[in-house]
C-alpha positions in Angstrom: 28.5 4.8 29.0 27.1 2.9 26.0 25.9 6.1 24.4 29.4 7.7 24.8 30.9 4.6 23.2 28.4 4.7 20.4 29.3 8.3 19.7 32.9 7.2 19.3 32.1 4.7 16.6 33.8 5.9 13.5 31.5 7.0 10.7 32.4 5.8 7.3 29.9 7.2 4.8 31.4 5.5 1.7 28.5 4.9 -0.7 27.3 1.4 -1.3 27.8 -0.1 -4.7 25.1 1.0 -7.2 22.6 -1.7 -7.9 22.8 -3.2 -11.4 19.7 -3.0 -13.6 18.2 -6.4 -12.6 18.8 -5.8 -8.9 17.2 -2.4 -9.1 14.2 -3.8 -10.9 13.8 -6.4 -8.2 14.0 -3.6 -5.5 11.4 -1.5 -7.3 9.1 -4.5 -7.5 9.4 -5.1 -3.8 8.7 -1.4 -3.1 5.6 -1.5 -5.3 4.4 -4.7 -3.7 4.9 -3.4 -0.2 3.2 -0.1 -0.8 0.2 -1.7 -2.4 -0.1 -4.3 0.4 0.2 -1.6 3.0 -2.7 0.3 1.3 -4.8 -2.9 1.6 -4.0 -3.1 5.3 -4.9 0.5 5.9 -8.2 0.1 4.0 -9.0 -2.8 6.3 -8.2 -0.7 9.3 -10.3 2.1 7.8 -13.3 -0.3 7.8 -12.8 -1.5 11.3 -9.8 -1.2 13.7 -7.4 -4.2 13.5 -6.9 -6.3 16.6 -3.4 -6.5 18.0 -1.6 -9.0 20.3 0.2 -7.8 23.4 3.4 -8.1 21.4 2.1 -5.5 19.0 1.7 -7.9 16.1 -1.6 -8.4 14.3 -3.9 -11.0 15.8 -4.3 -14.3 14.1 -7.9 -13.6 13.1 -6.8 -10.5 11.3 -4.1 -12.4 9.5 -6.7 -15.0 8.4 -8.8 -12.2 6.9 -5.8 -10.8 5.1 -4.9 -14.2 3.8 -8.4 -14.5 2.4 -8.0 -11.4 0.4 -4.6 -12.4 -0.9 -2.3 -10.3 1.2 1.2 -11.5 1.8 0.6 -12.3 5.5 4.3 -13.0 6.2 5.1 -9.3 5.9 2.0 -7.6 7.4 3.5 -7.1 10.9 6.4 -5.3 9.4 4.1 -3.3 7.1 2.1 -2.3 10.2 5.4 -1.2 11.9 6.3 0.9 8.9 2.9 2.5 9.0 3.3 3.3 12.7 6.6 5.0 12.0 4.9 7.1 9.3 2.0 8.0 11.7 -0.5 6.4 9.2 -1.9 4.4 12.0 -2.0 4.5 15.7 -1.9 1.6 18.2 -4.4 2.2 21.0 -5.9 -0.3 23.4 -4.5 -3.2 21.3 -6.2 -1.9 18.2 -4.6 -0.5 15.0 -6.5 2.5 13.8 -6.2 4.6 10.7 -5.2 8.2 11.3 -6.1 11.3 9.3 -2.5 11.2 7.9 -3.2 7.6 6.8 -6.4 8.7 5.1 -4.5 11.3 3.1 -1.7 8.8 2.3 -4.3 6.4 0.7 -5.0 9.1 -1.9 -1.4 9.7 -3.0 0.1 8.2 -6.1 2.3 5.2 -5.6 5.6 7.1 -5.8 4.4 9.7 -3.3 3.2 7.0 -1.0 6.7 5.4 -1.2 8.5 8.7 -0.6 6.5 9.3 2.6 7.2 5.9 3.9 10.9 6.0 3.1 11.5 9.3 4.8 9.6 8.1 7.9 11.7 5.0 7.9 14.9 7.0 7.9 13.7 9.3 10.7 12.8 6.3 12.9 16.2 4.6 12.5 18.3 4.3 15.7 20.7 7.2 16.2 23.7 4.9 15.7 22.7 4.3 12.1 22.3 8.0 11.2 25.1 9.8 9.4 26.2 13.4 10.2 24.3 14.6 7.1 21.0 13.2 8.5 20.9 10.2 6.2 22.1 6.7 7.1 25.3 4.8 7.1 25.8 2.2 4.4 23.7 -0.9 5.2 26.8 -3.1 5.3 27.9 -1.2 8.4 24.7 -1.4 10.3 25.5 -4.6 12.1 28.6 -3.1 13.8 27.0 0.1 15.2 25.7 -1.3 18.5 28.3 -3.9 19.6 27.2 -3.9 23.3 23.5 -4.5 22.7 22.8 -8.2 22.8 19.4 -7.7 21.0 21.0 -5.6 18.2 21.6 -8.5 15.8 17.8 -9.3 15.8 16.8 -5.6 15.6 19.3 -4.9 12.8 17.9 -7.8 10.8 14.4 -6.4 11.2 15.5 -3.0 10.0 17.3 -4.5 7.0 14.1 -6.4 6.2 12.0 -3.2 6.3 14.6 -1.4 4.1 14.4 -4.2 1.6 10.6 -4.1 1.6 10.8 -0.4 0.8 13.2 -1.1 -2.0 16.0 0.8 -0.3 18.4 -2.2 -0.5 18.9 -4.2 -3.6 20.4 -7.6 -4.1 23.8 -8.0 -2.5 23.4 -4.9 -0.4 23.7 -2.8 -3.5 21.9 0.6 -3.6 19.2 1.5 -6.1 19.4 5.1 -7.4 16.3 6.3 -5.6 17.9 5.4 -2.2 20.9 7.7 -2.7 19.3 11.0 -1.7 17.8 9.4 1.3 21.1 8.0 2.4 22.7 11.4 2.0 20.1 13.1 4.1 18.1 14.8 1.4 14.4 14.5 0.7 13.2 11.4 -1.1 13.4 11.7 -4.9 11.1 9.0 -6.4 11.8 9.9 -10.0 14.1 7.0 -10.7 11.7 4.6 -8.9 8.7 6.0 -10.7 10.3 5.1 -14.0 10.3 1.4 -12.9 6.8 1.3 -11.5 3.8 0.2 -13.5 1.9 3.2 -15.1 -1.2 4.0 -13.2 -4.5 4.2 -15.2 -7.6 6.3 -14.6 -10.1 4.3 -16.6 -11.9 0.9 -16.3 -13.8 -1.6 -18.5 -17.3 -2.2 -17.2 -18.3 -5.8 -17.9 -21.6 -7.5 -18.6 -21.4 -9.5 -15.3 -21.2 -6.4 -13.2 -17.5 -6.5 -12.8 -14.9 -3.9 -13.7 -11.4 -4.4 -14.9 -8.6 -1.8 -14.6 -6.1 -2.4 -17.4 -3.3 -1.5 -15.0 -2.9 -0.3 -11.4 -5.8 2.1 -10.9 -4.8 5.6 -9.6 -4.9 5.5 -5.8 -7.7 7.9 -5.2 -9.9 6.2 -7.8 -9.1 2.8 -6.4 -10.1 3.9 -2.9 -13.4 5.3 -4.1 -14.1 2.3 -6.3 -13.4 -0.1 -3.5 -16.0 1.7 -1.4 -18.6 0.6 -4.0 -17.3 -2.7 -5.3 -15.2 -5.6 -4.0 -11.8 -6.0 -5.5 -11.3 -9.6 -6.6 -7.7 -9.5 -7.8 -4.8 -7.3 -7.3 -2.6 -8.1 -10.3 -1.5 -5.3 -12.6 -4.9 -5.6 -14.2 -7.1 -5.5 -11.2 -10.7 -6.6 -11.2 -13.6 -5.4 -9.1 -17.1 -6.9 -8.6 -20.3 -5.0 -7.7 -22.3 -7.0 -5.2 -25.5 -6.6 -3.3 -23.5 -6.1 -0.1 -21.0 -3.6 -1.6 -23.7 -1.4 -3.0 -25.7 -1.5 0.2 -22.5 -0.6 2.1 -21.8 2.3 -0.2 -25.4 3.7 0.2 -25.1 3.4 4.0 -21.8 5.3 3.8 -23.4 8.2 2.0 -23.2 7.4 -1.7 -26.3 7.7 -3.8 -27.4 6.2 -7.1 -26.5 9.4 -8.8 -23.0 9.7 -7.2 -22.2 6.1 -8.0 -23.4 6.4 -11.6 -21.5 9.7 -12.2 -18.3 8.2 -10.8 -18.6 5.1 -13.0 -19.4 7.2 -16.0 -16.2 9.2 -15.6 -14.2 6.0 -15.3 -15.8 3.9 -17.9 -14.1 3.0 -21.2 -17.1 1.1 -22.4 -20.1 3.4 -22.2 -23.6 2.3 -21.1 -26.6 0.6 -22.5 -29.8 -1.2 -21.3 -29.7 -3.8 -18.6 -27.7 -6.9 -19.3 -29.6 -10.1 -19.7 -27.5 -11.6 -16.9 -29.1 -11.5 -13.5 -27.3 -10.5 -10.3 -28.0 -10.6 -6.6 -30.1 -7.8 -5.2 -29.3 -5.9 -2.0 -31.3 -6.8 1.1 -33.2 -3.5 1.6 -35.9 -2.3 -0.7 -34.2 1.1 -1.2 -30.9 -0.5 -2.0 -32.5 -2.9 -4.4 -34.1 -0.1 -6.3 -30.9 1.8 -6.6 -28.9 -1.3 -7.5 -31.3 -2.0 -10.4 -30.9 1.5 -11.7 -27.2 1.2 -11.5 -27.2 -2.1 -13.3 -29.2 -0.6 -16.1 -26.9 2.3 -16.5 -23.4 0.8 -16.2 -23.8 -2.4 -18.1 -21.3 -2.1 -21.0 -22.1 -2.2 -24.7 -18.8 -3.7 -25.7 -17.9 -7.4 -25.2 -16.4 -8.5 -21.9 -12.6 -8.1 -21.6 -10.9 -11.5 -21.1 
């Protein structure tokens, strides 16, 4: 009976008001922040499956770990739900595990990452929110689409929050340009969003203290590789990474070699190489890793002054 009633709800597909420049910029920033934070969550799940509560939310211990690395812990449960909709992770035996699709997603550019998430979000919307064209009804109408469902207000609020996190809704329920094709049922077109995202870089500055600084968001595939060798210390637009005893030992255990690490860093480096820095650093625990770490230190220490 409810389904038949829902089918009779009139469909008004009048477009939402376009988002003005400032509102669109805020929506783009939210989308960028959410995509970057989700990548961090997936990288943690890649390292070891994340524990879940019976409710499906992430366990408190996992959230503490995320807080420690600077993730916005207030949105991680919704990020995990968005990732599940996109099949980037799977929930199995109260653990969140990265899928092969998630592994591929991690290597996409930011705009491509967003497009995949946005299309998956649209597909996962309840039937009552879909338009005849395969898109969605204007967000201002979502609250009225399931009037007989007592839990709908809460669920609708969650869906609106996720749409906002993906930059599909701007301030005042206005619509940024990149959401139009999705609402109309067409494939995601991230061109307008991409113009508002920070430009990705493919080079880093190697510093005397065995840190690396990317002068902007590092291209996704390079960031994933670098973070398998070094620890990311900050995630601002100019991200910093630190080579530690543990990070090098881990990289070697995962199949990296001194040669592969040095080749990779040589390709990325804007500062060249010289003899070992006079500053000392921690050595890995194993003798083999210690030897390789010393070789790496002597090869990647930069000649130019540290970037401040």
